[in-house]
A tleap script that builds the chain and sets N, CA, C and O, in Angstrom:
source leaprc.protein.ff14SB
mol = sequence {
  NMET LYS LEU PHE HIE PHE LEU MET PHE ILE
  PRO TYR TYR LEU LEU MET LEU VAL LYS SER
  ASN TRP ILE VAL ALA LYS ALA VAL LEU ASN
  PRO ARG PHE ASP PHE ASP PRO PRO GLY ILE
  VAL ALA VAL ASP ILE SER ILE LYS SER ASN
  ILE GLY ILE LEU THR MET VAL ASN LEU ILE
  THR MET THR PRO GLY THR LEU SER LEU ASP
  LEU SER GLU ASP ARG LYS LYS LEU TYR ILE
  HIE ALA MET HIE VAL GLU SER ARG GLU ALA
  PHE VAL SER ASP ILE ASN GLU LEU GLU ASN
  ARG LEU LYS LYS PHE LEU CLYS
}
set mol.1.N position { -14.781 5.838 14.121 }
set mol.1.CA position { -13.807 4.809 13.844 }
set mol.1.C position { -12.988 5.154 12.594 }
set mol.1.O position { -11.800 4.841 12.518 }
set mol.2.N position { -13.634 5.802 11.617 }
set mol.2.CA position { -12.909 6.189 10.404 }
set mol.2.C position { -11.779 7.162 10.738 }
set mol.2.O position { -10.686 7.082 10.176 }
set mol.3.N position { -12.058 8.075 11.656 }
set mol.3.CA position { -11.039 9.048 12.051 }
set mol.3.C position { -9.837 8.341 12.673 }
set mol.3.O position { -8.693 8.692 12.386 }
set mol.4.N position { -10.089 7.365 13.507 }
set mol.4.CA position { -9.004 6.594 14.127 }
set mol.4.C position { -8.135 5.935 13.056 }
set mol.4.O position { -6.909 6.024 13.105 }
set mol.5.N position { -8.776 5.271 12.086 }
set mol.5.CA position { -8.027 4.597 11.022 }
set mol.5.C position { -7.269 5.594 10.154 }
set mol.5.O position { -6.162 5.306 9.698 }
set mol.6.N position { -7.855 6.761 9.924 }
set mol.6.CA position { -7.161 7.796 9.164 }
set mol.6.C position { -5.925 8.274 9.917 }
set mol.6.O position { -4.850 8.422 9.334 }
set mol.7.N position { -6.087 8.514 11.218 }
set mol.7.CA position { -4.957 8.968 12.028 }
set mol.7.C position { -3.856 7.903 12.115 }
set mol.7.O position { -2.679 8.245 12.227 }
set mol.8.N position { -4.220 6.637 12.065 }
set mol.8.CA position { -3.237 5.561 12.069 }
set mol.8.C position { -2.571 5.415 10.695 }
set mol.8.O position { -1.449 4.917 10.596 }
set mol.9.N position { -3.256 5.844 9.650 }
set mol.9.CA position { -2.711 5.764 8.300 }
set mol.9.C position { -1.585 6.776 8.077 }
set mol.9.O position { -0.625 6.491 7.361 }
set mol.10.N position { -1.702 7.936 8.678 }
set mol.10.CA position { -0.736 9.012 8.458 }
set mol.10.C position { 0.696 8.590 8.800 }
set mol.10.O position { 1.577 8.737 7.953 }
set mol.11.N position { 0.970 8.068 10.014 }
set mol.11.CA position { 2.355 7.657 10.282 }
set mol.11.C position { 2.805 6.486 9.404 }
set mol.11.O position { 3.976 6.398 9.036 }
set mol.12.N position { 1.878 5.595 9.071 }
set mol.12.CA position { 2.210 4.485 8.174 }
set mol.12.C position { 2.689 5.018 6.822 }
set mol.12.O position { 3.717 4.576 6.308 }
set mol.13.N position { 1.953 5.959 6.251 }
set mol.13.CA position { 2.327 6.497 4.943 }
set mol.13.C position { 3.599 7.335 5.030 }
set mol.13.O position { 4.435 7.283 4.127 }
set mol.14.N position { 3.754 8.097 6.095 }
set mol.14.CA position { 4.989 8.881 6.252 }
set mol.14.C position { 6.211 7.967 6.337 }
set mol.14.O position { 7.263 8.282 5.780 }
set mol.15.N position { 6.075 6.844 7.029 }
set mol.15.CA position { 7.170 5.881 7.098 }
set mol.15.C position { 7.464 5.299 5.712 }
set mol.15.O position { 8.626 5.104 5.354 }
set mol.16.N position { 6.405 5.020 4.929 }
set mol.16.CA position { 6.598 4.554 3.552 }
set mol.16.C position { 7.364 5.590 2.728 }
set mol.16.O position { 8.244 5.239 1.942 }
set mol.17.N position { 7.025 6.862 2.911 }
set mol.17.CA position { 7.704 7.929 2.173 }
set mol.17.C position { 9.185 8.012 2.537 }
set mol.17.O position { 10.040 8.139 1.661 }
set mol.18.N position { 9.480 7.940 3.832 }
set mol.18.CA position { 10.877 8.013 4.279 }
set mol.18.C position { 11.654 6.819 3.741 }
set mol.18.O position { 12.767 6.973 3.237 }
set mol.19.N position { 11.072 5.639 3.847 }
set mol.19.CA position { 11.739 4.423 3.370 }
set mol.19.C position { 12.007 4.505 1.865 }
set mol.19.O position { 13.113 4.201 1.417 }
set mol.20.N position { 11.015 4.908 1.091 }
set mol.20.CA position { 11.193 4.970 -0.359 }
set mol.20.C position { 12.164 6.079 -0.758 }
set mol.20.O position { 12.926 5.911 -1.710 }
set mol.21.N position { 12.150 7.197 -0.054 }
set mol.21.CA position { 13.124 8.259 -0.322 }
set mol.21.C position { 14.544 7.769 -0.064 }
set mol.21.O position { 15.461 8.078 -0.826 }
set mol.22.N position { 14.719 7.016 0.996 }
set mol.22.CA position { 16.034 6.475 1.323 }
set mol.22.C position { 16.518 5.530 0.220 }
set mol.22.O position { 17.672 5.601 -0.203 }
set mol.23.N position { 15.642 4.657 -0.235 }
set mol.23.CA position { 16.001 3.688 -1.274 }
set mol.23.C position { 16.373 4.398 -2.572 }
set mol.23.O position { 17.367 4.052 -3.210 }
set mol.24.N position { 15.582 5.382 -2.959 }
set mol.24.CA position { 15.862 6.128 -4.196 }
set mol.24.C position { 17.153 6.940 -4.054 }
set mol.24.O position { 17.956 6.985 -4.987 }
set mol.25.N position { 17.360 7.575 -2.912 }
set mol.25.CA position { 18.582 8.358 -2.697 }
set mol.25.C position { 19.818 7.465 -2.767 }
set mol.25.O position { 20.823 7.843 -3.368 }
set mol.26.N position { 19.748 6.288 -2.158 }
set mol.26.CA position { 20.881 5.358 -2.232 }
set mol.26.C position { 21.174 4.963 -3.679 }
set mol.26.O position { 22.336 4.885 -4.079 }
set mol.27.N position { 20.139 4.717 -4.454 }
set mol.27.CA position { 20.325 4.315 -5.850 }
set mol.27.C position { 20.922 5.443 -6.680 }
set mol.27.O position { 21.787 5.203 -7.523 }
set mol.28.N position { 20.471 6.657 -6.450 }
set mol.28.CA position { 20.951 7.796 -7.226 }
set mol.28.C position { 22.401 8.126 -6.871 }
set mol.28.O position { 23.196 8.467 -7.747 }
set mol.29.N position { 22.739 8.025 -5.602 }
set mol.29.CA position { 24.081 8.401 -5.163 }
set mol.29.C position { 25.109 7.284 -5.319 }
set mol.29.O position { 26.309 7.525 -5.185 }
set mol.30.N position { 24.657 6.083 -5.598 }
set mol.30.CA position { 25.556 4.940 -5.743 }
set mol.30.C position { 26.140 4.933 -7.155 }
set mol.30.O position { 25.385 4.881 -8.127 }
set mol.31.N position { 27.477 4.983 -7.289 }
set mol.31.CA position { 28.065 4.992 -8.633 }
set mol.31.C position { 27.933 3.644 -9.352 }
set mol.31.O position { 28.022 3.590 -10.579 }
set mol.32.N position { 27.722 2.566 -8.607 }
set mol.32.CA position { 27.545 1.243 -9.219 }
set mol.32.C position { 26.049 0.957 -9.360 }
set mol.32.O position { 25.244 1.397 -8.539 }
set mol.33.N position { 25.694 0.227 -10.393 }
set mol.33.CA position { 24.302 -0.145 -10.600 }
set mol.33.C position { 24.088 -1.550 -10.057 }
set mol.33.O position { 23.929 -2.499 -10.825 }
set mol.34.N position { 24.085 -1.683 -8.735 }
set mol.34.CA position { 23.922 -2.984 -8.122 }
set mol.34.C position { 22.622 -3.077 -7.326 }
set mol.34.O position { 22.568 -3.719 -6.277 }
set mol.35.N position { 21.581 -2.428 -7.839 }
set mol.35.CA position { 20.298 -2.474 -7.144 }
set mol.35.C position { 19.323 -3.362 -7.913 }
set mol.35.O position { 19.590 -3.789 -9.036 }
set mol.36.N position { 18.192 -3.624 -7.276 }
set mol.36.CA position { 17.179 -4.490 -7.869 }
set mol.36.C position { 16.665 -3.886 -9.173 }
set mol.36.O position { 16.617 -2.665 -9.316 }
set mol.37.N position { 16.283 -4.735 -10.119 }
set mol.37.CA position { 15.836 -4.224 -11.414 }
set mol.37.C position { 14.463 -3.546 -11.317 }
set mol.37.O position { 13.651 -3.889 -10.458 }
set mol.38.N position { 14.220 -2.587 -12.206 }
set mol.38.CA position { 12.891 -1.986 -12.269 }
set mol.38.C position { 11.909 -2.967 -12.898 }
set mol.38.O position { 12.311 -3.963 -13.498 }
set mol.39.N position { 10.630 -2.679 -12.755 }
set mol.39.CA position { 9.632 -3.547 -13.367 }
set mol.39.C position { 8.246 -2.959 -13.319 }
set mol.39.O position { 7.964 -2.028 -12.565 }
set mol.40.N position { 7.395 -3.522 -14.137 }
set mol.40.CA position { 5.968 -3.175 -14.128 }
set mol.40.C position { 5.241 -4.362 -13.533 }
set mol.40.O position { 5.376 -5.491 -14.004 }
set mol.41.N position { 4.467 -4.094 -12.488 }
set mol.41.CA position { 3.782 -5.155 -11.752 }
set mol.41.C position { 2.277 -4.919 -11.823 }
set mol.41.O position { 1.802 -3.808 -11.588 }
set mol.42.N position { 1.538 -5.968 -12.146 }
set mol.42.CA position { 0.071 -5.912 -12.123 }
set mol.42.C position { -0.382 -6.370 -10.736 }
set mol.42.O position { -0.061 -7.476 -10.299 }
set mol.43.N position { -1.124 -5.515 -10.061 }
set mol.43.CA position { -1.580 -5.808 -8.703 }
set mol.43.C position { -3.104 -5.877 -8.703 }
set mol.43.O position { -3.774 -4.958 -9.175 }
set mol.44.N position { -3.647 -6.971 -8.171 }
set mol.44.CA position { -5.095 -7.090 -8.020 }
set mol.44.C position { -5.551 -6.140 -6.919 }
set mol.44.O position { -4.962 -6.095 -5.839 }
set mol.45.N position { -6.605 -5.382 -7.207 }
set mol.45.CA position { -7.149 -4.473 -6.198 }
set mol.45.C position { -8.617 -4.785 -5.978 }
set mol.45.O position { -9.295 -5.317 -6.856 }
set mol.46.N position { -9.093 -4.445 -4.789 }
set mol.46.CA position { -10.500 -4.700 -4.475 }
set mol.46.C position { -11.279 -3.421 -4.208 }
set mol.46.O position { -12.498 -3.464 -4.047 }
set mol.47.N position { -10.595 -2.289 -4.159 }
set mol.47.CA position { -11.296 -1.011 -4.000 }
set mol.47.C position { -12.104 -0.762 -5.269 }
set mol.47.O position { -11.585 -0.896 -6.377 }
set mol.48.N position { -13.364 -0.402 -5.106 }
set mol.48.CA position { -14.234 -0.201 -6.268 }
set mol.48.C position { -14.630 1.255 -6.493 }
set mol.48.O position { -14.927 1.647 -7.621 }
set mol.49.N position { -14.639 2.058 -5.435 }
set mol.49.CA position { -15.107 3.433 -5.582 }
set mol.49.C position { -14.089 4.275 -6.347 }
set mol.49.O position { -12.884 4.029 -6.288 }
set mol.50.N position { -14.594 5.259 -7.055 }
set mol.50.CA position { -13.711 6.165 -7.799 }
set mol.50.C position { -12.763 6.903 -6.859 }
set mol.50.O position { -11.577 7.050 -7.155 }
set mol.51.N position { -13.291 7.367 -5.723 }
set mol.51.CA position { -12.466 8.087 -4.745 }
set mol.51.C position { -11.382 7.170 -4.190 }
set mol.51.O position { -10.235 7.591 -4.037 }
set mol.52.N position { -11.731 5.931 -3.888 }
set mol.52.CA position { -10.759 4.981 -3.353 }
set mol.52.C position { -9.643 4.688 -4.336 }
set mol.52.O position { -8.468 4.685 -3.971 }
set mol.53.N position { -10.012 4.443 -5.582 }
set mol.53.CA position { -9.005 4.158 -6.615 }
set mol.53.C position { -8.127 5.384 -6.849 }
set mol.53.O position { -6.905 5.270 -6.938 }
set mol.54.N position { -8.749 6.551 -6.947 }
set mol.54.CA position { -7.988 7.784 -7.167 }
set mol.54.C position { -7.020 8.041 -6.013 }
set mol.54.O position { -5.870 8.418 -6.239 }
set mol.55.N position { -7.475 7.841 -4.790 }
set mol.55.CA position { -6.612 8.040 -3.622 }
set mol.55.C position { -5.436 7.077 -3.650 }
set mol.55.O position { -4.294 7.471 -3.410 }
set mol.56.N position { -5.720 5.818 -3.943 }
set mol.56.CA position { -4.659 4.812 -3.973 }
set mol.56.C position { -3.641 5.119 -5.072 }
set mol.56.O position { -2.434 5.056 -4.842 }
set mol.57.N position { -4.127 5.446 -6.246 }
set mol.57.CA position { -3.241 5.766 -7.376 }
set mol.57.C position { -2.360 6.969 -7.028 }
set mol.57.O position { -1.160 6.955 -7.306 }
set mol.58.N position { -2.932 7.990 -6.434 }
set mol.58.CA position { -2.155 9.185 -6.080 }
set mol.58.C position { -1.118 8.890 -5.005 }
set mol.58.O position { 0.014 9.364 -5.095 }
set mol.59.N position { -1.485 8.117 -3.993 }
set mol.59.CA position { -0.533 7.784 -2.938 }
set mol.59.C position { 0.638 6.972 -3.478 }
set mol.59.O position { 1.781 7.181 -3.071 }
set mol.60.N position { 0.360 6.055 -4.384 }
set mol.60.CA position { 1.429 5.249 -4.992 }
set mol.60.C position { 2.340 6.141 -5.826 }
set mol.60.O position { 3.563 6.023 -5.744 }
set mol.61.N position { 1.760 7.031 -6.627 }
set mol.61.CA position { 2.545 7.893 -7.501 }
set mol.61.C position { 3.355 8.914 -6.707 }
set mol.61.O position { 4.448 9.289 -7.131 }
set mol.62.N position { 2.846 9.369 -5.569 }
set mol.62.CA position { 3.577 10.339 -4.752 }
set mol.62.C position { 4.742 9.697 -4.010 }
set mol.62.O position { 5.613 10.404 -3.503 }
set mol.63.N position { 4.769 8.385 -3.938 }
set mol.63.CA position { 5.868 7.687 -3.272 }
set mol.63.C position { 7.029 7.579 -4.257 }
set mol.63.O position { 6.865 7.019 -5.341 }
set mol.64.N position { 8.197 8.104 -3.896 }
set mol.64.CA position { 9.341 8.050 -4.819 }
set mol.64.C position { 9.676 6.615 -5.237 }
set mol.64.O position { 9.683 5.695 -4.419 }
set mol.65.N position { 9.951 6.454 -6.523 }
set mol.65.CA position { 10.330 5.147 -7.038 }
set mol.65.C position { 9.178 4.330 -7.578 }
set mol.65.O position { 9.392 3.246 -8.120 }
set mol.66.N position { 7.945 4.833 -7.439 }
set mol.66.CA position { 6.785 4.112 -7.973 }
set mol.66.C position { 5.911 5.065 -8.776 }
set mol.66.O position { 5.861 6.268 -8.520 }
set mol.67.N position { 5.227 4.488 -9.753 }
set mol.67.CA position { 4.344 5.275 -10.603 }
set mol.67.C position { 3.179 4.402 -11.036 }
set mol.67.O position { 3.382 3.330 -11.607 }
set mol.68.N position { 1.972 4.848 -10.769 }
set mol.68.CA position { 0.785 4.127 -11.239 }
set mol.68.C position { 0.642 4.393 -12.729 }
set mol.68.O position { 0.624 5.544 -13.166 }
set mol.69.N position { 0.540 3.320 -13.502 }
set mol.69.CA position { 0.505 3.463 -14.953 }
set mol.69.C position { -0.894 3.364 -15.539 }
set mol.69.O position { -1.295 4.199 -16.350 }
set mol.70.N position { -1.635 2.342 -15.127 }
set mol.70.CA position { -2.922 2.087 -15.775 }
set mol.70.C position { -3.813 1.260 -14.857 }
set mol.70.O position { -3.346 0.591 -13.934 }
set mol.71.N position { -5.085 1.326 -15.136 }
set mol.71.CA position { -6.093 0.527 -14.453 }
set mol.71.C position { -6.778 -0.314 -15.514 }
set mol.71.O position { -7.157 0.195 -16.568 }
set mol.72.N position { -6.938 -1.601 -15.237 }
set mol.72.CA position { -7.559 -2.476 -16.239 }
set mol.72.C position { -9.005 -2.060 -16.491 }
set mol.72.O position { -9.620 -1.378 -15.673 }
set mol.73.N position { -9.533 -2.481 -17.631 }
set mol.73.CA position { -10.907 -2.134 -18.020 }
set mol.73.C position { -11.925 -2.546 -16.958 }
set mol.73.O position { -12.883 -1.820 -16.691 }
set mol.74.N position { -11.710 -3.721 -16.352 }
set mol.74.CA position { -12.647 -4.213 -15.334 }
set mol.74.C position { -12.365 -3.634 -13.945 }
set mol.74.O position { -13.052 -3.973 -12.982 }
set mol.75.N position { -11.351 -2.758 -13.840 }
set mol.75.CA position { -10.986 -2.064 -12.596 }
set mol.75.C position { -10.563 -3.033 -11.487 }
set mol.75.O position { -10.753 -2.753 -10.303 }
set mol.76.N position { -9.995 -4.162 -11.877 }
set mol.76.CA position { -9.554 -5.146 -10.893 }
set mol.76.C position { -8.033 -5.236 -10.795 }
set mol.76.O position { -7.513 -5.830 -9.851 }
set mol.77.N position { -7.317 -4.657 -11.754 }
set mol.77.CA position { -5.856 -4.690 -11.743 }
set mol.77.C position { -5.311 -3.283 -11.912 }
set mol.77.O position { -5.793 -2.492 -12.724 }
set mol.78.N position { -4.294 -3.003 -11.120 }
set mol.78.CA position { -3.604 -1.736 -11.220 }
set mol.78.C position { -2.172 -2.042 -11.659 }
set mol.78.O position { -1.494 -2.872 -11.053 }
set mol.79.N position { -1.723 -1.374 -12.701 }
set mol.79.CA position { -0.378 -1.581 -13.220 }
set mol.79.C position { 0.527 -0.489 -12.664 }
set mol.79.O position { 0.262 0.703 -12.819 }
set mol.80.N position { 1.605 -0.928 -12.010 }
set mol.80.CA position { 2.502 -0.004 -11.310 }
set mol.80.C position { 3.928 -0.228 -11.784 }
set mol.80.O position { 4.398 -1.364 -11.851 }
set mol.81.N position { 4.615 0.863 -12.114 }
set mol.81.CA position { 6.045 0.779 -12.412 }
set mol.81.C position { 6.792 1.059 -11.119 }
set mol.81.O position { 6.501 2.027 -10.416 }
set mol.82.N position { 7.757 0.201 -10.813 }
set mol.82.CA position { 8.574 0.394 -9.620 }
set mol.82.C position { 10.039 0.452 -10.014 }
set mol.82.O position { 10.497 -0.313 -10.863 }
set mol.83.N position { 10.752 1.348 -9.403 }
set mol.83.CA position { 12.169 1.522 -9.699 }
set mol.83.C position { 12.980 0.317 -9.227 }
set mol.83.O position { 13.992 -0.033 -9.834 }
set mol.84.N position { 12.534 -0.309 -8.152 }
set mol.84.CA position { 13.226 -1.480 -7.597 }
set mol.84.C position { 12.194 -2.544 -7.257 }
set mol.84.O position { 11.338 -2.330 -6.399 }
set mol.85.N position { 12.268 -3.677 -7.919 }
set mol.85.CA position { 11.371 -4.794 -7.617 }
set mol.85.C position { 12.242 -5.966 -7.155 }
set mol.85.O position { 12.669 -6.802 -7.950 }
set mol.86.N position { 12.488 -5.995 -5.851 }
set mol.86.CA position { 13.302 -7.070 -5.283 }
set mol.86.C position { 12.586 -8.407 -5.442 }
set mol.86.O position { 13.184 -9.415 -5.818 }
set mol.87.N position { 11.297 -8.386 -5.148 }
set mol.87.CA position { 10.476 -9.583 -5.281 }
set mol.87.C position { 9.058 -9.139 -5.596 }
set mol.87.O position { 8.522 -8.249 -4.935 }
set mol.88.N position { 8.457 -9.747 -6.589 }
set mol.88.CA position { 7.097 -9.398 -6.971 }
set mol.88.C position { 6.147 -9.594 -5.802 }
set mol.88.O position { 5.273 -8.761 -5.560 }
set mol.89.N position { 6.316 -10.700 -5.072 }
set mol.89.CA position { 5.424 -11.016 -3.958 }
set mol.89.C position { 5.507 -9.952 -2.858 }
set mol.89.O position { 4.484 -9.541 -2.310 }
set mol.90.N position { 6.722 -9.513 -2.540 }
set mol.90.CA position { 6.893 -8.486 -1.509 }
set mol.90.C position { 6.284 -7.163 -1.956 }
set mol.90.O position { 5.664 -6.457 -1.161 }
set mol.91.N position { 6.464 -6.831 -3.237 }
set mol.91.CA position { 5.907 -5.585 -3.764 }
set mol.91.C position { 4.381 -5.612 -3.714 }
set mol.91.O position { 3.752 -4.655 -3.263 }
set mol.92.N position { 3.794 -6.707 -4.177 }
set mol.92.CA position { 2.328 -6.847 -4.157 }
set mol.92.C position { 1.820 -6.812 -2.720 }
set mol.92.O position { 0.778 -6.217 -2.447 }
set mol.93.N position { 2.538 -7.434 -1.814 }
set mol.93.CA position { 2.150 -7.427 -0.404 }
set mol.93.C position { 2.124 -6.003 0.155 }
set mol.93.O position { 1.206 -5.644 0.893 }
set mol.94.N position { 3.130 -5.189 -0.195 }
set mol.94.CA position { 3.165 -3.791 0.258 }
set mol.94.C position { 1.981 -2.995 -0.288 }
set mol.94.O position { 1.376 -2.203 0.434 }
set mol.95.N position { 1.655 -3.206 -1.554 }
set mol.95.CA position { 0.529 -2.484 -2.161 }
set mol.95.C position { -0.788 -2.958 -1.538 }
set mol.95.O position { -1.681 -2.146 -1.298 }
set mol.96.N position { -0.915 -4.239 -1.279 }
set mol.96.CA position { -2.122 -4.761 -0.634 }
set mol.96.C position { -2.284 -4.199 0.772 }
set mol.96.O position { -3.403 -3.916 1.200 }
set mol.97.N position { -1.184 -4.035 1.490 }
set mol.97.CA position { -1.237 -3.440 2.832 }
set mol.97.C position { -1.728 -1.996 2.746 }
set mol.97.O position { -2.558 -1.570 3.548 }
set mol.98.N position { -1.214 -1.249 1.776 }
set mol.98.CA position { -1.666 0.127 1.560 }
set mol.98.C position { -3.169 0.145 1.273 }
set mol.98.O position { -3.905 0.951 1.842 }
set mol.99.N position { -3.616 -0.743 0.392 }
set mol.99.CA position { -5.030 -0.802 0.036 }
set mol.99.C position { -5.895 -1.143 1.246 }
set mol.99.O position { -6.937 -0.524 1.457 }
set mol.100.N position { -5.474 -2.113 2.032 }
set mol.100.CA position { -6.250 -2.512 3.209 }
set mol.100.C position { -6.367 -1.381 4.218 }
set mol.100.O position { -7.422 -1.194 4.823 }
set mol.101.N position { -5.305 -0.637 4.401 }
set mol.101.CA position { -5.351 0.496 5.335 }
set mol.101.C position { -6.248 1.605 4.788 }
set mol.101.O position { -6.961 2.260 5.548 }
set mol.102.N position { -6.214 1.812 3.488 }
set mol.102.CA position { -7.086 2.821 2.879 }
set mol.102.C position { -8.554 2.452 3.028 }
set mol.102.O position { -9.387 3.302 3.342 }
set mol.103.N position { -8.862 1.197 2.806 }
set mol.103.CA position { -10.260 0.738 2.863 }
set mol.103.C position { -10.870 0.962 4.248 }
set mol.103.O position { -12.079 1.160 4.365 }
set mol.104.N position { -10.054 0.934 5.285 }
set mol.104.CA position { -10.573 1.078 6.647 }
set mol.104.C position { -11.173 2.451 6.899 }
set mol.104.O position { -12.118 2.577 7.677 }
set mol.105.N position { -10.639 3.484 6.252 }
set mol.105.CA position { -11.236 4.803 6.492 }
set mol.105.C position { -11.965 5.382 5.278 }
set mol.105.O position { -12.519 6.478 5.360 }
set mol.106.N position { -11.972 4.670 4.168 }
set mol.106.CA position { -12.709 5.160 3.000 }
set mol.106.C position { -14.077 4.484 2.830 }
set mol.106.O position { -14.799 4.782 1.878 }
set mol.107.N position { -14.429 3.597 3.726 }
set mol.107.CA position { -15.723 2.898 3.608 }
set mol.107.C position { -16.868 3.863 3.569 }
set mol.107.O position { -18.022 3.448 3.472 }
savepdb mol mol.pdb
quit
């Protein structure tokens, strides 16, 4: 079952990469600065294993326009810088979706 979830994760993450590359390319090539403001967002996470946290942090950082900054002392919050934060709720929802998909094959 883990293999199935891993194989389902690959196209999901590739789509995230294409989408984020498109957003960053539009921002860089646009002569006007009419895009959503950048921000640092604290996201609650439930992954506890070192491998799970490391995987999540790396996947977020490899996605253009986002950078994992820090993990809280209690390992319950991940601080992420995003180039475009249209809505905090939507951003947190996207990160939670990534985490939920990761948990399915990292158990």
